[in-house]
C-alpha positions as CSV (number, residue, x, y, z in Angstrom):
1,M,78.0,128.7,157.9
2,K,77.5,129.9,154.4
3,A,80.8,128.7,153.1
4,K,80.0,125.4,154.8
5,K,76.8,124.9,153.2
6,I,78.4,125.7,149.6
7,A,80.8,123.1,150.4
8,E,78.4,120.5,151.6
9,S,76.5,121.3,148.9
10,E,79.7,120.8,145.9
11,S,80.6,117.7,148.0
12,I,77.1,116.3,147.2
13,K,77.3,117.2,143.7
14,R,80.2,114.8,143.3
15,R,78.9,112.2,144.9
16,E,76.1,112.4,142.6
17,G,78.6,112.6,139.5
18,M,80.6,109.6,141.0
19,K,77.2,107.7,141.3
20,K,76.3,108.2,137.8
21,N,79.7,107.5,136.6
22,V,79.3,104.3,138.2
23,S,76.0,103.8,137.0
24,L,76.9,104.2,133.6
25,T,80.0,102.1,133.6
26,I,78.1,99.1,135.0
27,T,75.5,99.7,132.2
28,I,78.4,99.7,129.2
29,M,80.0,96.6,131.2
30,I,76.2,94.9,130.9
31,I,75.8,95.6,127.6
32,L,79.3,94.3,126.5
33,A,78.8,91.3,128.7
34,M,75.4,90.7,126.7
35,G,77.2,90.9,123.4
36,Y,80.1,88.4,124.8
37,F,77.8,85.9,126.2
38,S,74.9,86.1,123.5
39,G,77.2,83.9,121.7
40,C,78.9,86.1,119.1
41,V,81.9,88.1,118.8
42,T,80.8,91.7,118.9
43,T,83.5,94.3,116.9
44,A,84.5,95.7,120.0
45,Q,86.0,92.0,121.0
46,L,87.6,91.4,117.4
47,G,90.8,93.1,117.0
48,Q,94.5,92.5,116.0
49,D,96.4,90.3,118.6
50,Q,93.6,89.3,120.8
51,F,93.9,85.7,120.3
52,A,96.4,83.2,120.2
53,P,95.6,81.1,117.1
54,K,95.3,77.1,116.9
55,S,96.1,75.5,113.7
56,E,94.5,71.6,112.8
57,E,95.1,69.8,109.6
58,V,92.0,68.2,107.9
59,M,90.7,66.2,105.3
60,V,87.5,67.4,103.7
61,M,85.1,64.9,101.5
62,S,84.6,66.8,98.3
63,R,83.4,65.2,95.1
64,G,84.0,61.9,96.4
65,V,87.9,63.1,97.0
66,E,89.6,63.6,100.1
67,I,91.1,67.1,100.0
68,P,93.7,68.5,102.3
69,A,92.5,71.4,104.6
70,T,93.7,73.6,107.3
71,I,91.7,75.2,110.0
72,V,93.1,78.1,111.9
73,Y,90.8,79.5,114.8
74,P,91.4,81.7,117.8
75,M,91.8,80.1,121.4
76,G,89.1,81.8,123.5
77,S,86.0,81.0,125.4
78,E,83.9,78.2,124.4
79,D,80.9,80.3,124.9
80,V,81.6,82.5,122.1
81,K,80.9,82.2,118.3
82,Y,83.5,83.4,115.8
83,P,83.3,84.7,111.9
84,L,84.6,82.2,109.5
85,V,86.8,83.2,106.5
86,V,86.9,80.6,103.8
87,M,90.3,81.2,102.1
88,A,91.3,80.2,98.1
89,H,94.3,80.0,96.8
90,G,95.9,80.9,93.3
91,H,96.7,78.9,90.3
92,G,99.3,76.4,90.9
93,G,99.9,77.6,94.4
94,G,98.5,75.8,97.4
95,R,96.5,76.5,100.6
96,Q,100.0,77.5,102.2
97,E,101.2,80.0,99.1
98,N,104.9,79.3,100.6
99,G,103.8,80.7,104.0
100,G,101.5,83.5,102.8
101,F,98.2,82.3,103.5
102,G,99.2,81.0,106.9
103,L,100.1,84.2,108.0
104,I,97.0,85.6,106.8
105,A,95.1,82.9,108.8
106,E,97.5,83.6,111.9
107,R,96.4,87.2,111.5
108,L,92.6,86.3,111.2
109,A,92.7,84.1,114.2
110,S,94.5,86.8,116.5
111,A,91.6,88.9,115.6
112,G,89.0,86.3,116.6
113,I,88.0,85.1,113.0
114,V,88.3,81.4,112.1
115,S,89.6,80.5,108.6
116,I,89.7,77.1,106.4
117,R,91.6,76.9,103.3
118,M,92.2,73.9,100.7
119,D,94.2,72.7,98.4
120,F,92.8,72.5,94.9
121,P,93.5,69.6,92.7
122,G,97.0,69.1,91.6
123,C,98.4,71.6,94.1
124,G,99.8,71.5,97.3
125,D,99.4,68.1,99.2
126,S,96.3,67.0,97.0
127,T,96.5,63.5,95.6
128,E,94.7,64.3,92.4
129,L,96.3,64.9,89.2
130,W,96.2,68.6,87.4
131,I,93.8,67.1,84.7
132,Q,91.0,67.6,87.5
133,N,92.0,71.2,88.2
134,N,89.1,73.2,86.8
135,M,86.7,75.8,88.3
136,T,83.9,73.4,88.5
137,N,85.7,71.1,90.8
138,M,87.4,73.7,92.8
139,L,84.1,75.9,93.4
140,I,82.5,72.5,94.9
141,D,85.8,72.1,97.2
142,I,85.1,75.6,98.2
143,E,81.6,75.0,99.4
144,S,82.6,71.8,100.7
145,S,85.2,73.2,102.8
146,R,82.9,75.8,104.2
147,Q,80.4,73.2,105.2
148,Y,82.9,71.0,106.9
149,A,84.0,74.0,108.9
150,L,80.4,74.7,109.9
151,D,79.6,71.0,110.6
152,H,82.6,70.4,112.8
153,Y,83.3,73.3,114.6
154,D,80.6,74.8,117.1
155,M,82.8,77.8,117.8
156,I,81.5,79.2,114.2
157,N,78.9,81.8,114.0
158,K,76.9,80.4,110.9
159,K,75.7,84.2,110.2
160,Q,79.3,85.5,109.7
161,V,80.9,83.7,107.0
162,S,83.0,85.3,104.6
163,I,85.5,84.5,101.5
164,M,89.1,85.7,100.8
165,G,90.8,84.7,97.3
166,Y,94.2,85.5,95.9
167,S,94.5,85.5,92.2
168,T,92.7,82.9,90.8
169,G,91.3,82.6,94.2
170,G,89.7,85.7,93.4
171,R,87.9,84.5,90.5
172,L,86.7,81.4,92.1
173,A,85.6,83.9,95.0
174,I,83.4,86.0,92.6
175,H,81.8,83.0,90.8
176,S,80.8,81.5,94.5
177,A,79.4,84.7,95.4
178,S,77.3,84.6,92.2
179,M,76.1,81.4,92.1
180,N,75.2,81.4,96.0
181,P,73.7,85.0,96.6
182,G,73.9,85.8,100.4
183,M,76.5,83.0,101.1
184,W,79.4,85.0,101.6
185,K,79.0,88.2,104.0
186,A,82.0,90.0,102.7
187,M,84.6,89.5,100.0
188,G,88.2,90.2,100.2
189,L,90.3,89.7,97.4
190,L,94.1,89.8,97.0
191,A,95.0,90.6,93.1
192,P,91.9,88.8,91.8
193,S,92.3,87.4,88.6
194,A,89.4,89.5,87.2
195,E,89.6,89.5,83.0
196,K,87.8,87.4,81.2
197,G,88.8,83.8,81.3
198,K,90.0,83.4,77.6
199,N,91.8,86.9,78.0
200,A,93.8,85.9,81.3
201,G,97.2,87.0,81.0
202,F,98.8,84.0,82.7
203,L,97.3,81.9,80.0
204,G,99.1,83.6,77.1
205,G,96.2,85.8,75.9
206,Q,93.1,84.5,73.7
207,E,95.3,83.8,70.7
208,N,97.0,81.2,72.9
209,F,93.8,80.4,74.7
210,K,91.9,79.3,71.6
211,K,94.7,77.2,70.4
212,N,95.4,75.8,73.7
213,M,91.6,74.8,74.0
214,T,91.5,73.2,70.6
215,I,94.6,70.7,71.6
216,A,92.9,69.8,74.9
217,E,89.6,68.9,73.2
218,K,91.3,67.0,70.8
219,D,93.6,65.3,73.1
220,G,91.7,65.5,76.4
221,S,94.5,67.8,77.9
222,Y,97.2,70.2,76.9
223,L,100.6,70.4,78.6
224,F,100.7,74.0,79.8
225,T,103.8,75.8,81.3
226,T,102.8,78.9,83.7
227,P,105.0,82.0,83.3
228,W,106.6,80.6,86.6
229,G,107.8,77.7,85.1
230,Q,105.3,75.0,86.5
231,E,104.2,72.4,84.1
232,Q,100.2,71.5,84.3
233,E,98.2,68.8,82.1
234,L,95.1,71.0,81.8
235,G,92.1,69.1,80.9
236,Y,89.5,70.4,78.4
237,K,87.1,71.1,81.3
238,F,89.8,73.8,82.7
239,F,89.6,75.5,79.3
240,E,85.6,75.2,78.9
241,D,85.0,77.0,82.1
242,M,87.7,79.7,81.5
243,N,86.1,80.2,78.4
244,T,82.8,81.7,79.9
245,S,84.2,83.0,83.1
246,D,83.7,86.7,83.3
247,P,84.1,88.1,86.8
248,Q,83.7,92.0,85.8
249,E,79.9,90.9,85.0
250,L,79.4,88.5,87.9
251,I,80.6,91.2,90.5
252,K,77.7,93.5,89.6
253,G,75.4,91.5,91.7
254,Y,77.4,90.9,94.9
255,K,75.7,93.2,97.5
256,G,78.3,92.7,100.5
257,P,81.6,94.8,101.1
258,I,84.3,94.1,99.0
259,F,88.0,95.1,99.6
260,A,90.8,94.4,97.5
261,V,94.6,94.4,97.3
262,T,96.9,95.0,94.7
263,G,100.6,95.8,94.1
264,D,102.0,98.6,91.9
265,K,104.6,96.1,90.6
266,D,102.1,93.2,89.8
267,T,102.2,92.6,86.3
268,S,100.4,89.3,86.3
269,V,97.1,91.3,87.6
270,L,97.2,94.8,86.7
271,P,96.2,97.3,89.2
272,E,94.0,98.9,86.7
273,T,91.9,95.2,86.3
274,V,91.5,95.5,90.0
275,Q,90.1,99.0,90.0
276,A,88.1,98.2,86.6
277,L,86.6,95.2,88.9
278,L,85.6,97.3,91.9
279,E,83.8,100.0,89.7
280,S,81.7,97.2,88.1
281,A,80.8,95.9,91.8
282,E,77.6,98.2,91.4
283,S,75.3,96.6,93.9
284,A,78.2,96.1,96.5
285,A,77.6,97.9,100.0
286,S,81.0,99.3,100.0
287,T,84.2,98.8,98.0
288,G,87.8,99.5,99.1
289,L,91.2,99.3,97.7
290,H,94.7,99.3,99.1
291,M,97.9,99.5,96.8
292,V,100.9,97.8,98.3
293,K,104.2,99.6,97.2
294,G,106.9,97.7,95.8
295,A,104.4,94.3,95.7
296,N,104.5,92.2,92.6
297,H,102.3,89.0,92.4
298,G,104.1,87.2,94.9
299,Y,103.2,89.7,97.4
300,G,106.2,88.7,99.6
301,F,105.1,85.3,99.8
302,Y,107.7,84.0,97.4
303,S,110.5,86.2,98.4
304,D,112.2,87.5,101.9
305,E,109.8,90.5,101.8
306,G,108.3,89.9,104.7
307,D,107.1,93.3,105.4
308,I,105.1,93.0,102.4
309,S,103.3,89.8,103.5
310,L,102.7,91.2,106.9
311,E,101.1,94.6,105.1
312,V,98.9,92.2,102.8
313,A,97.8,90.1,106.2
314,N,97.2,92.9,108.3
315,V,95.2,95.0,105.8
316,L,92.9,92.0,104.8
317,T,92.4,91.0,108.6
318,D,91.3,94.8,109.4
319,F,88.8,94.5,106.6
320,F,87.3,91.5,108.1
321,I,87.0,93.0,111.5
322,E,85.2,95.9,110.3
323,N,82.8,93.9,108.4
324,L,82.2,90.8,110.4
325,N,79.9,92.2,113.3
């Protein structure tokens, strides 16, 4: 009889334990459901390869001009709100960056993050002349594209908007954050052009910059050949904006998390420059740096190094997954 009572007692304990486990499971499910149906994507729902990406080509009105842009978003429930990342391309690149930006946008969408990327004047499918390519115009285009996405895509969580910039796009991201405190929740930077504008290596250094700026002031523009062989008619406004651009100083006021990617073979934006930029970010909630071994300034976008491109896309996506919640 005693053995029977012990057995019955153990059985009751197991049943009670099962009830507690079921109760706990239901509680967890309710909490997750509340997060899902509250209209926001939670960290638990964000993650690589969770959604199928959908891409749409749009025209954004900015400065009285239609600029080409691409929006990529996750195919999911209509009741869910997703974060947004605005992507800014490099000098002379374009919103595609030879497929590299498309890859990043797809990785973001697969994680439950919407993105919009645009062509700056003279780049990609832009119908404007290169002489319109300057920081003032590009910063307006970034803001116009952000606003377009928010106005036309109800799926976006307006409190979860971040920015990502590549090379000169990184410089623009820093300027935009400085001009609009609190606008960007997080900042992802790929090889950000972070020297003082007049010292930028791709423009030939300070002496060449001064000489070319003088020509542009006199003639209205200067025919510039990039280190990559592109010919660009740079207007005086381009030089004027770059002359006063100081990302290392501007980054000091940014309060959100920052993550930068650099390459050990990048000779256009040196890893030391990127490291110095992060050290200047004294108010940032956090800073992180990822070094891609074997990567030059093209980061696999302009070569057959798909493994490098994928590494870049994945680490940036992981950063936004962790910081958009």
